[in-house]
Structures are given as structure tokens and as C-alpha cells.
C-alpha positions as CSV (number, residue, x, y, z in Angstrom):
1,M,39.4,-10.6,-7.0
2,T,41.0,-12.8,-4.1
3,K,44.2,-10.9,-4.2
4,Y,42.3,-7.6,-3.1
5,L,40.6,-9.4,-0.4
6,D,44.0,-10.8,1.0
7,G,45.5,-7.4,0.9
8,P,45.5,-4.4,3.2
9,F,42.6,-2.8,1.6
10,A,40.4,-6.2,2.0
11,A,37.8,-4.1,3.9
12,T,37.6,-1.4,2.0
13,F,37.2,-3.4,-1.2
14,G,34.5,-5.7,0.6
15,Y,32.7,-2.6,1.4
16,L,32.6,-1.1,-2.2
17,I,31.6,-4.8,-3.4
18,L,28.8,-4.7,-1.3
19,I,27.5,-1.5,-2.2
20,C,27.8,-2.2,-5.9
21,F,26.0,-5.7,-5.2
22,C,23.0,-3.8,-3.4
23,L,22.4,-1.4,-5.9
24,V,22.1,-4.1,-8.6
25,L,19.6,-5.8,-6.4
26,F,17.8,-2.8,-4.7
27,L,17.6,-0.3,-7.4
28,P,15.9,-1.9,-10.5
29,G,12.1,-1.5,-10.3
30,M,12.5,1.7,-8.2
31,T,11.0,4.2,-10.5
32,T,8.9,1.9,-12.4
33,L,6.8,-0.2,-10.3
34,P,3.3,1.2,-9.0
35,P,2.8,1.7,-5.1
36,F,2.1,-1.4,-3.5
37,D,-1.2,-2.0,-1.2
38,R,-1.8,-1.1,1.0
39,D,1.2,-0.2,3.9
40,E,4.0,1.4,1.1
41,A,0.8,3.1,-0.3
42,R,-0.2,4.4,3.3
43,F,3.2,5.7,4.5
44,A,4.0,7.5,1.1
45,Q,0.6,9.2,1.2
46,A,0.9,10.4,4.7
47,S,4.2,11.3,4.2
48,R,3.6,13.4,0.9
49,Q,0.6,15.1,3.2
50,M,3.3,16.1,5.4
51,L,4.9,18.3,2.8
52,E,1.4,19.5,1.0
53,D,0.3,20.7,4.7
54,G,3.6,21.6,6.0
55,D,2.9,19.5,9.7
56,Y,5.5,17.6,10.4
57,I,4.3,16.8,13.6
58,R,0.9,14.7,12.9
59,I,0.3,11.6,10.7
60,K,-2.4,11.9,8.4
61,F,-3.8,9.8,5.8
62,Q,-6.1,11.8,3.4
63,D,-8.2,13.3,6.5
64,Q,-7.9,10.7,8.9
65,D,-5.4,10.3,12.0
66,R,-2.6,7.3,11.5
67,H,-2.0,6.9,15.1
68,K,0.1,3.6,14.5
69,K,3.9,4.4,13.9
70,P,6.0,6.8,15.4
71,V,7.3,9.4,12.8
72,G,10.5,8.6,12.0
73,I,10.2,6.8,8.4
74,Y,7.5,10.1,7.7
75,W,10.4,12.3,8.6
76,L,12.8,10.4,6.2
77,Q,10.2,10.1,3.3
78,A,9.5,13.5,3.3
79,A,12.8,14.8,3.5
80,S,13.8,12.6,0.7
81,A,10.7,13.8,-1.6
82,R,11.4,17.3,-0.4
83,L,15.0,17.2,-2.1
84,T,14.1,15.0,-5.2
85,N,10.0,15.2,-6.8
86,P,7.3,14.9,-4.4
87,E,4.6,13.8,-6.8
88,A,6.5,10.5,-7.8
89,L,6.7,7.5,-5.9
90,W,10.5,6.6,-6.1
91,P,11.8,9.7,-3.4
92,Y,9.6,7.8,-0.8
93,R,11.4,4.2,-1.5
94,L,15.0,5.8,-1.2
95,P,15.0,5.7,2.6
96,S,14.5,1.9,2.5
97,V,17.4,1.5,0.0
98,L,19.5,3.7,2.3
99,G,18.3,1.5,5.3
100,A,18.8,-1.9,3.5
101,V,22.4,-1.0,2.5
102,L,23.6,0.2,5.8
103,A,22.1,-2.9,7.4
104,V,24.3,-4.9,5.2
105,L,27.7,-2.9,5.5
106,L,26.9,-3.3,9.3
107,T,26.6,-6.8,9.1
108,F,30.0,-6.9,7.2
109,S,31.6,-4.3,9.8
110,L,30.8,-7.1,12.4
111,A,31.6,-10.1,10.4
112,R,35.0,-8.8,9.1
113,R,36.2,-8.7,13.0
114,A,35.5,-12.5,13.5
115,M,36.1,-14.2,10.2
116,D,38.0,-14.2,7.4
117,V,37.0,-11.4,4.9
118,R,35.8,-13.6,2.2
119,F,33.6,-15.2,4.4
120,A,32.6,-12.3,6.0
121,L,31.9,-10.8,2.6
122,A,29.6,-13.9,1.5
123,A,27.3,-13.6,4.9
124,A,26.6,-9.8,4.2
125,A,26.2,-10.7,0.4
126,L,23.4,-13.7,1.2
127,L,21.7,-11.3,3.3
128,T,21.5,-8.6,1.0
129,C,20.3,-11.2,-1.5
130,T,17.0,-12.6,0.6
131,L,13.8,-12.2,-1.3
132,L,12.4,-10.2,2.2
133,L,15.1,-8.1,2.4
134,V,15.3,-7.3,-1.3
135,T,11.4,-6.6,-1.1
136,E,11.7,-4.4,1.8
137,A,14.2,-2.4,0.1
138,H,11.7,-1.4,-2.6
139,L,8.8,-0.6,-0.5
140,A,8.4,3.1,1.1
141,K,7.7,1.6,4.6
142,T,9.3,1.3,7.9
143,D,10.8,-2.3,7.9
144,A,14.4,-1.8,5.7
145,M,15.2,1.5,7.8
146,L,14.3,-0.3,11.1
147,L,16.3,-3.2,10.4
148,A,19.5,-0.9,9.9
149,S,18.7,0.6,13.1
150,I,18.5,-2.7,15.3
151,T,21.9,-3.8,13.1
152,A,23.7,-1.0,14.5
153,M,22.4,-1.9,17.8
154,Q,23.3,-5.5,17.5
155,A,26.4,-4.7,16.0
156,A,27.8,-2.5,19.1
157,L,26.5,-4.8,21.7
158,A,28.4,-7.9,19.7
159,R,31.8,-5.9,19.2
160,C,31.3,-5.1,23.0
161,Y,30.6,-8.7,23.7
162,I,33.5,-10.7,21.2
163,R,36.7,-8.4,22.3
164,P,39.0,-9.5,24.7
165,A,38.7,-8.8,28.2
166,D,42.0,-6.7,28.1
167,R,41.2,-4.2,24.8
168,Q,39.0,-1.2,25.2
169,P,36.0,-1.0,23.3
170,E,35.9,1.7,20.4
171,P,34.8,4.9,22.1
172,W,32.3,5.4,19.3
173,L,30.2,2.4,20.2
174,W,28.1,3.5,22.4
175,L,27.2,6.4,19.8
176,L,26.1,3.5,17.4
177,F,23.9,1.5,20.2
178,W,22.3,4.2,21.8
179,G,21.8,6.3,18.3
180,G,20.5,3.1,16.9
181,M,18.2,2.7,19.8
182,G,16.5,6.3,19.3
183,G,16.1,5.6,15.7
184,S,14.6,2.1,16.0
185,I,12.3,3.6,18.7
186,L,11.3,6.7,16.1
187,L,10.7,4.3,13.5
188,K,8.7,1.2,15.2
189,G,8.4,1.9,18.9
190,P,9.5,-0.9,21.3
191,V,10.4,-3.5,18.7
192,G,14.2,-2.4,18.8
193,P,14.9,-2.1,22.6
194,M,12.9,-5.4,23.1
195,I,15.4,-7.4,20.7
196,S,18.4,-6.0,22.5
197,G,16.9,-6.5,25.9
198,L,16.1,-10.1,24.6
199,T,19.8,-10.6,23.3
200,L,21.0,-9.1,26.9
201,L,18.7,-11.2,29.0
202,T,19.7,-14.3,27.0
203,L,23.7,-13.9,27.4
204,F,22.7,-13.0,31.2
205,I,21.4,-16.3,31.4
206,A,24.1,-18.1,29.0
207,D,27.2,-16.7,30.5
208,R,26.3,-17.4,34.1
209,R,28.7,-20.3,34.0
210,A,31.0,-19.0,31.2
211,P,34.8,-19.3,32.4
212,E,35.7,-16.1,31.1
213,T,32.6,-14.2,32.8
214,L,33.7,-15.6,36.7
215,N,36.7,-13.3,36.8
216,H,35.7,-10.1,34.8
217,G,31.8,-10.5,35.6
218,R,28.9,-11.4,33.2
219,F,28.1,-7.7,32.4
220,A,31.9,-6.1,32.4
221,W,31.7,-6.1,28.7
222,L,28.9,-3.4,28.6
223,R,31.0,-1.1,30.5
224,G,32.1,0.7,27.3
225,L,28.0,1.6,26.2
226,R,28.4,4.7,28.7
227,P,24.4,4.3,29.8
228,K,24.3,7.3,31.4
229,A,25.0,9.2,28.4
230,G,23.7,7.1,26.0
231,L,20.1,7.1,28.0
232,L,20.6,10.7,27.7
233,L,21.0,10.6,23.6
234,T,18.2,8.4,23.1
235,T,15.9,10.7,25.2
236,V,17.2,13.6,23.4
237,M,16.1,12.4,19.7
238,V,12.7,10.8,20.7
239,L,11.2,13.1,23.7
240,P,10.8,16.2,21.3
241,W,8.6,14.8,18.8
242,L,6.5,12.4,21.8
243,I,5.9,15.8,23.8
244,A,4.8,17.7,20.6
245,V,2.6,15.0,19.0
246,S,1.2,14.6,22.4
247,L,0.3,18.2,22.7
248,A,-0.8,18.4,18.9
249,T,-3.0,15.4,19.4
250,D,-4.4,16.4,22.8
251,G,-2.5,13.1,24.1
252,S,-4.5,10.8,21.4
253,F,-1.6,9.5,19.3
254,V,0.5,7.3,22.3
255,S,-2.9,6.1,23.6
256,D,-4.3,5.2,20.0
257,A,-0.8,3.9,19.1
258,V,-1.3,1.3,22.0
259,T,-4.8,0.3,22.4
260,G,-5.6,0.6,18.7
261,D,-2.4,-0.7,16.7
262,L,-0.2,-2.3,19.3
263,L,-2.3,-4.5,22.2
264,P,-4.4,-5.9,19.3
265,K,-1.9,-7.3,17.5
266,L,-0.5,-8.8,21.0
267,I,-4.0,-10.2,21.8
268,S,-5.2,-11.4,18.2
269,G,-4.6,-11.5,14.8
270,H,-4.9,-7.8,13.7
271,E,-6.3,-6.6,10.9
272,S,-6.6,-10.5,9.5
273,H,-3.3,-11.2,9.7
274,G,-3.5,-13.6,12.1
275,A,-1.7,-16.9,12.2
276,P,-0.7,-19.6,14.9
277,P,3.0,-20.3,16.2
278,G,5.6,-22.0,13.6
279,M,4.5,-19.7,10.6
280,Y,7.8,-17.8,10.5
281,L,9.7,-20.9,10.6
282,L,7.5,-22.7,8.2
283,L,7.8,-19.6,5.6
284,F,11.6,-19.3,6.5
285,T,12.7,-21.2,3.5
286,L,10.9,-19.1,1.1
287,T,11.6,-15.4,2.9
288,F,15.6,-16.0,3.3
289,W,15.4,-17.7,-0.2
290,P,17.9,-18.2,-2.3
291,G,20.4,-18.1,1.0
292,S,17.8,-20.7,2.9
293,L,19.7,-23.8,1.0
294,L,22.7,-23.0,3.2
295,A,21.1,-21.5,6.3
296,W,19.4,-24.9,7.5
297,P,22.4,-26.7,7.7
298,A,24.6,-23.8,9.1
299,L,21.9,-23.2,11.9
300,V,22.2,-27.0,12.9
301,Q,25.8,-27.1,12.4
302,T,26.7,-23.9,14.5
303,W,24.5,-24.6,17.3
304,S,27.1,-26.4,19.3
305,L,29.7,-23.6,18.8
306,R,27.7,-21.2,20.8
307,K,29.5,-22.7,24.1
308,T,33.1,-22.1,23.1
309,D,32.6,-19.5,20.2
310,R,31.3,-16.1,21.5
311,L,30.0,-14.4,18.3
312,V,28.0,-17.5,17.8
313,R,26.2,-17.5,21.3
314,F,25.9,-13.8,20.6
315,L,24.1,-14.5,17.5
316,W,21.8,-17.4,18.7
317,A,20.9,-15.0,21.7
318,W,20.3,-12.4,18.9
319,I,18.0,-15.2,17.2
320,V,16.3,-17.3,19.3
321,P,14.3,-15.3,22.0
322,S,13.0,-12.8,19.6
323,W,11.9,-15.0,17.1
324,I,10.0,-17.1,20.0
325,V,8.0,-13.8,21.1
326,F,7.3,-13.1,17.0
327,E,6.0,-16.7,16.9
328,L,3.9,-16.5,20.2
329,V,2.4,-12.9,18.8
330,P,-1.2,-13.7,17.1
331,T,-0.4,-11.3,14.5
332,K,2.1,-12.3,11.8
333,L,3.3,-10.3,9.1
334,P,6.8,-11.6,7.0
335,H,8.7,-8.8,7.7
336,Y,8.2,-8.7,11.6
337,V,11.3,-11.5,11.6
338,L,13.4,-9.5,9.6
339,P,16.0,-8.3,12.3
340,M,17.0,-11.7,12.9
341,Y,18.1,-12.1,9.6
342,P,21.8,-10.5,10.0
343,A,22.5,-13.0,12.8
344,I,21.4,-15.8,10.9
345,A,23.3,-14.5,7.6
346,L,26.5,-14.3,10.1
347,L,25.9,-17.8,11.0
348,I,26.3,-19.1,7.6
349,G,29.4,-17.1,7.3
350,V,30.5,-18.7,10.6
351,W,30.0,-22.1,9.1
352,L,31.2,-21.7,5.9
353,A,34.4,-20.6,7.5
354,T,34.6,-24.0,9.8
355,L,34.1,-25.8,6.5
356,S,37.2,-24.2,5.1
357,H,39.1,-24.5,8.2
358,R,38.4,-28.2,8.2
359,V,39.6,-28.6,4.5
360,A,42.6,-26.6,5.3
361,H,43.4,-29.0,8.5
362,P,41.4,-32.4,8.2
363,G,42.4,-33.5,11.9
364,V,40.3,-30.7,13.1
365,S,38.0,-32.5,15.8
366,S,34.2,-32.2,15.2
367,T,34.0,-30.6,18.6
368,T,35.7,-27.6,17.4
369,A,34.3,-27.4,14.0
370,G,30.7,-27.5,15.0
371,S,29.1,-31.1,14.9
372,P,25.6,-31.8,13.9
373,S,25.7,-35.0,16.1
374,R,22.7,-34.2,18.3
375,F,20.4,-33.1,15.6
376,A,18.3,-35.3,13.6
377,P,19.7,-35.1,9.9
378,W,16.4,-34.5,8.4
379,I,16.5,-30.7,9.4
380,P,18.4,-29.7,6.4
381,K,17.1,-32.4,4.1
382,I,13.8,-31.3,4.5
383,G,14.9,-27.2,4.6
384,A,16.8,-28.1,1.1
385,G,13.8,-30.3,-0.2
386,L,11.5,-27.1,0.5
387,W,14.2,-25.1,-1.3
388,L,14.3,-27.2,-4.1
389,A,10.4,-27.1,-4.3
390,I,10.2,-23.0,-4.2
391,G,12.6,-22.9,-6.6
392,V,10.6,-24.9,-9.0
393,V,7.7,-23.4,-8.2
394,L,8.8,-19.8,-8.4
395,G,10.4,-20.8,-11.9
396,I,7.1,-22.0,-13.5
397,G,5.1,-19.2,-11.8
398,F,7.1,-16.3,-13.6
399,I,6.0,-18.2,-16.8
400,V,2.3,-18.7,-15.5
401,A,1.7,-15.4,-13.7
402,P,1.4,-13.2,-16.9
403,I,-0.8,-15.6,-18.6
404,Y,-2.8,-15.8,-15.8
405,L,-3.4,-11.9,-15.0
406,D,-2.8,-10.6,-18.5
407,K,-3.6,-13.4,-20.8
408,A,-0.6,-12.5,-22.3
409,F,3.3,-14.3,-22.6
410,S,6.2,-12.4,-20.7
411,W,9.5,-12.9,-22.5
412,W,11.3,-11.4,-19.4
413,G,8.5,-14.4,-17.1
414,V,10.6,-16.8,-19.4
415,L,14.0,-15.2,-18.9
416,A,13.4,-15.1,-15.2
417,A,12.1,-18.6,-14.7
418,L,15.1,-20.0,-16.9
419,I,17.7,-18.2,-14.7
420,V,15.6,-19.6,-11.1
421,L,15.6,-22.9,-12.9
422,A,19.3,-22.8,-13.7
423,M,20.4,-21.8,-10.7
424,T,18.4,-24.4,-8.7
425,A,19.6,-27.3,-10.6
426,L,23.1,-26.0,-10.4
427,A,23.1,-25.4,-7.1
428,W,21.0,-28.1,-5.7
429,R,23.5,-30.6,-7.4
430,T,26.6,-28.7,-6.2
431,Y,24.6,-29.0,-2.4
432,R,24.7,-32.5,-2.7
433,E,28.3,-32.8,-3.8
434,G,29.4,-31.0,-1.0
435,H,30.7,-27.8,-2.1
436,M,29.3,-25.3,0.1
437,V,31.4,-22.5,-0.6
438,R,30.7,-23.2,-4.3
439,V,26.7,-23.4,-3.9
440,C,27.0,-19.9,-2.2
441,G,28.8,-18.0,-5.3
442,I,25.8,-19.8,-7.2
443,L,23.0,-18.4,-5.2
444,L,24.6,-14.8,-5.0
445,L,25.0,-14.8,-9.1
446,G,21.6,-16.2,-9.9
447,A,20.2,-13.5,-7.2
448,V,21.9,-10.8,-9.2
449,L,20.7,-12.3,-12.5
450,V,16.7,-12.6,-11.5
451,F,16.0,-9.8,-9.1
452,P,16.7,-7.0,-11.6
453,V,14.6,-8.6,-14.5
454,I,11.5,-9.5,-12.0
455,L,11.3,-6.1,-10.5
456,G,12.8,-4.4,-13.4
457,K,11.1,-5.7,-16.1
458,G,8.7,-8.5,-15.3
459,L,6.5,-7.3,-12.3
460,P,5.9,-3.7,-13.8
461,E,4.8,-4.9,-17.0
462,L,2.4,-7.3,-15.4
463,R,-1.2,-4.9,-16.5
464,G,-3.8,-7.0,-14.7
465,F,-1.9,-6.6,-11.1
466,W,-1.8,-3.1,-11.0
467,V,-5.2,-2.2,-10.9
468,S,-4.7,1.6,-9.4
469,R,-2.2,2.0,-12.1
470,A,-4.5,1.2,-15.1
471,V,-7.2,3.5,-13.0
472,L,-4.9,6.6,-13.5
473,Q,-4.0,5.6,-17.0
474,T,-7.8,5.5,-17.7
475,V,-8.2,8.5,-16.0
476,D,-5.7,10.4,-17.7
477,S,-7.4,8.8,-20.9
478,L,-10.8,10.2,-20.6
479,R,-9.7,13.5,-19.6
480,Q,-7.9,13.9,-22.8
481,E,-11.1,13.2,-24.6
482,H,-13.4,15.0,-22.3
483,P,-11.5,18.1,-21.3
484,D,-14.5,19.0,-18.9
485,L,-14.1,16.1,-16.9
486,S,-11.4,18.1,-14.7
487,G,-13.2,17.4,-11.3
488,L,-12.5,15.1,-8.7
489,I,-12.9,11.6,-8.5
490,A,-14.5,9.3,-6.2
491,S,-14.3,5.3,-6.0
492,T,-16.8,3.1,-4.5
493,G,-16.1,-0.7,-4.0
494,F,-12.3,-0.4,-4.7
495,Q,-10.5,1.5,-2.4
496,E,-7.2,0.6,-1.9
497,P,-5.0,3.4,-0.7
498,S,-2.6,3.4,-3.9
499,M,-5.7,5.1,-5.6
500,A,-5.1,8.1,-3.4
501,F,-1.3,8.3,-4.0
502,L,-1.3,8.2,-7.4
503,L,-5.0,10.1,-8.0
504,G,-4.1,12.7,-5.4
505,T,-4.9,13.3,-2.0
506,P,-8.6,14.9,-2.6
507,T,-9.5,11.6,-4.1
508,R,-12.7,10.0,-2.1
509,L,-12.8,6.8,-1.0
510,V,-16.4,6.2,-0.4
511,N,-19.6,4.4,-0.4
512,H,-22.4,4.0,-3.2
513,L,-24.4,6.8,-1.6
514,E,-21.6,9.1,-0.9
515,A,-20.1,7.9,-4.7
516,A,-23.7,9.2,-6.1
517,N,-24.1,12.3,-4.2
518,H,-20.3,13.1,-5.5
519,L,-21.7,13.4,-8.9
520,L,-24.3,15.6,-7.9
521,E,-21.8,17.9,-6.1
522,H,-19.2,17.5,-8.3
523,P,-20.8,17.5,-12.3
524,D,-17.4,17.5,-13.7
525,G,-16.3,14.6,-11.5
526,L,-16.1,11.2,-11.9
527,A,-17.4,7.9,-9.9
528,L,-15.3,5.1,-9.9
529,V,-17.9,2.1,-9.4
530,E,-17.0,-1.4,-8.9
531,S,-19.1,-4.3,-10.0
532,R,-20.1,-5.4,-6.8
533,Q,-21.7,-2.0,-5.8
534,E,-22.7,-1.0,-9.3
535,Q,-26.7,-2.2,-8.5
536,R,-27.0,-0.3,-5.4
537,F,-24.8,2.8,-7.1
538,H,-27.6,3.3,-10.0
539,E,-30.1,2.9,-7.4
540,A,-28.6,5.7,-5.9
541,V,-28.3,8.0,-8.7
542,G,-32.2,7.1,-9.7
543,N,-33.4,8.4,-6.1
544,L,-31.4,11.8,-7.0
545,G,-32.5,11.7,-10.2
546,L,-28.9,12.0,-12.2
547,D,-28.8,10.7,-15.8
548,V,-25.0,9.2,-16.1
549,E,-22.9,7.4,-18.4
550,R,-20.4,4.9,-18.1
551,L,-17.3,6.3,-20.1
552,A,-14.8,3.0,-19.6
553,I,-14.4,-0.4,-18.0
554,I,-11.6,-2.1,-16.9
555,R,-10.5,-5.3,-15.2
556,G,-7.6,-6.5,-12.7
557,F,-6.9,-8.7,-9.9
558,N,-6.6,-7.0,-6.1
559,Y,-4.1,-8.6,-4.8
560,S,-4.9,-6.9,-1.6
561,K,-8.2,-9.2,-1.3
562,G,-7.1,-11.8,-3.6
563,Q,-10.0,-11.0,-6.0
564,W,-10.7,-10.0,-9.4
565,V,-12.6,-6.5,-9.7
566,T,-14.4,-4.7,-12.5
567,I,-14.2,-1.0,-12.3
568,S,-16.5,0.8,-14.5
569,F,-16.1,4.9,-14.9
570,Y,-19.6,7.2,-14.7
571,A,-19.4,10.9,-15.5
572,I,-22.8,13.1,-15.6
573,V,-24.6,12.8,-19.2
574,R,-23.2,15.8,-21.1
575,Q,-25.4,17.7,-22.9
């Protein structure tokens, strides 16, 4: 393989390797994993309703307006489903796969212009196998495609920033930047512009005394972005839908999105997702796993290079201000910091290249190669210790989870555990010996082996974890036994959005009184009652004078609430 990476087609070969690597990590489980609650199920269901209603302007979940995120991901998901199979879940996940692949390829395209193609490939591959990106690539929601849009913007900025002053920028970079901005706004509003804006502001401050900017101006490198044409392009992308949705909703979409979604997240822990500052830093070793073993020393070692290396300076400007903002925002979800992960992966590539250069040129000074002398040595040590603990816990967890959830032993879980524990032990020993490039190879191999096992086999075969899937299977079984039970379904107590996607848009998520009335109005229907609502449901049924019977009962773990649930299936007593 080395001869291909050193040849004239090294970049092309690198892209092909990364595409194959992405497909190996992102595709297993796409068709077998049930919908995750709650965000994925809501996005997929709203996109499917666009196809059912023929309304591609307003966004709805069942009969409720969903005035939270812009329309971009819904359009992509609806188009994917229309071209394939609107009733299956996997078409709604395809845009996330595409977004994740594009983000990886854009990261490589930037890296290969600043370092040896082998280290550029390593950086992009480490981004590919991060736990957070692999997860987001499997979910029918916004964040993987948002990552692609933001990476496009940042890659365009970086390529302008690191180019020599006497070289003209590529004529298409402005399209990449402003097209990425328009896409990011259509996907998640102000997040993309905020990250690029903070990057530019940080560079403006950092470059105020940089020697290379004194003769040409601090922002001379931005001239190739053509702001007038670019702003026009972004406006053309965003404004038509914004006008259309404002007219269709009498202006309520924008006001609801700002006052009902954006501002509550900035003020307090919205929807019970609050956490103190520092949470993302604490979770980083897990969310960037397995590459976090290399990330901590790379971050420490490359900090001193920011003054002399323009790419490193840009990457830190990409990471630091936006990370601080997300830490300060009270509402926290793990995927919020995903847009900074390409920059972290690139810093690992820079560090690995620096190590290789120091090995090839032992006399190089620590100043030019990057030195952690100003940093306490305990930072990478703590990161490595956390990484080791996470590997052990994951390995044990893959064995224990099926026993806890299904009271059964899973050979797939055992296989995944063996892979993770072997990777952890081998990578840890190699890390302690200081062979960091070899560590990178071990991590990538371990990821290629473990993620397909877990996502393709282990997780889909957990029965107790997928309550809505168990409900669907039970409903199908009951309808085969009782062909007259073909009516609508109402559920009380267990009201996760995945029910609506799996059982169909007309499925009613109601309280105990409405569940009883549902059977009165739909004698051929079913009422699903969680055990905590059962007594009140029977009281409501008795008040209506209905005679009902329990046809089935299931038990599972509702991971959205972290509690076990027992659901009974009721119907009118058949005469």
C-alpha cells in the first residue's frame, strides 16, 4: 500500500481508501437497527409525513407543528425515501451516511495539502472511527450532514489561510464556503455561521502581530471568498423557503424556533439536557474514542506550534472559541461539539507527522517540532488513563448488557468484548512504548472490527432494548390471530416517537382517558397501556361501561427514561 501512497495517484488512492473505510463503519446496522428515540424517530416521521401530505414547506410530527429546526434535513430525507422506500427507516438514514462521508473526505482534502498523504489519511481515518461520528452516521437526524456543511466552510477558509501570499486561491473555494454556509443554515440555523465567525474573530486577534500579515493585511487572505457573490448565493439558498414557511405558518415558525427552541437552550437546560461547563471535556475521551488515546498528547504537543504553523493556528482557532461557547451554553448534548472533531483529527495528523519528522531528523529542535514543556505532563496521562478505563468498561459492558436486558448470553457481545479488550491492551502497551503511528494503526483496525459487530449484529439483536419494535411485532402477531383487530392503535404511558414511525402516522399517543375513549370509538382497535397507567385506564374503561380483555403483555427497557416498562395490549371483548 505504501507505494500507492507515495505515487502520483496518492490522493486518489487515499480517497478510495477512506470511502471504503467509511462504508465498512457506517453501513452495518443501517437496515437492522430500529429507530432510536427520540430525535431520530421524530426527524424520520416528520420527513415521511412530508411525503404522505405532499407538503414540503411545513414540518409536522403527527398533528403537531415541529417548529424547531429548518427544513434542510427533512428535504434530504424525504428525497432519499421517495427514491427508495418511504416505509423503511434506512432511506431516512442515508443523508447522514452521505454527510459523514463528505466530512471525512473534506478533512482529508485539507490535510493532504499540509502534510504527507499518509498522515492526512490517518487523520481523516481517525475522524471516521470516532464513536460520535459513527453513531451520528447511523441516525436519521441533522448532525452528520451539518458536520459536512461546516467542514466545507472551514476547509475553504483554511485553504485560503494557509496558501502562500503570492498564490491565488482556487476559483471555486468561494462556492464551497458560501454553499456550505447556506447548507448549514438550512440544516441548523446559526450554528455554522457562528463557528466560522468565531474562527475568523480568533484569527483576527491572533494575527494582529504575526509577521506574515504586516505587509499584506490581516485579512488579505479572505479576498478569494468573493463575499458579495457568496452572500447572494447563501441568500438564494435560504430565503425562498424562509419566506414560504413564514407565509404558510403566519410567521410562527421563526418565532417558535427562536423562543421555543433556541432561547431556552441558551438560558437553561432545555428538555432536561442541562449540564455544567466542562461536560464536553469530560466526555471527550469517550465521544472521540478510540482516537482519543492519541488526541490528548496531540493537543498538548501542537499548542506550541500555533505561532509558527498557520494550519495549526487555524485549527486551534476552529476549536477553542466554539468549544468554550458550547461549554457555557446550559443545554448540552454530546453531538453539539462534533463540528470541532475534524480540527482535532487534523491536529493528530500534524502531531504524527511531527513525530515522524523528528525520527527522520533527530537533530530537529523541540521548539520547531512542538514541545509540551509548558503543559503539565498529567494532561495526556489522565486522558490515557480514562481511555484505558473506557476500553475495559466497554469490553465488560458488551457482555453484561445482553444478560441484563434479555437475561441471555450473546456471542456477538462476547466477540465485540474480545476485540475491544485486545485492542485496548495492545494499543496501551504500544502507546507506553512510544510508537504512536503503530498505535494509530491498532486503533483503526480495532474500530473496523468492533463497530460492524456491535452495530450490525449485537445491538439489533437486543430484544429488551427495542420496546417499540417489540410492540410492532406483538401487534402483527395479534392481528394474525385476530383479523378483526385492524383498527387504529392508541398508547398511554409509553409514548415514544418510534411508536409513530413503526406503527404508522395515525397511531395515537394519548393519556389514560383518551385510550379508553379510543376503544369506544374504535371497537376494532387496540389500546396499549403501560403498567403505571393501568389502574387509571381500568377506571376510565369502567366509567364508560366497556368490557375489555388483555390479549398480550411485553416488558422492556425504555432507555429514553432509563426505566423498565410493562405494556399490556387491550381490546374490546369479542362476542
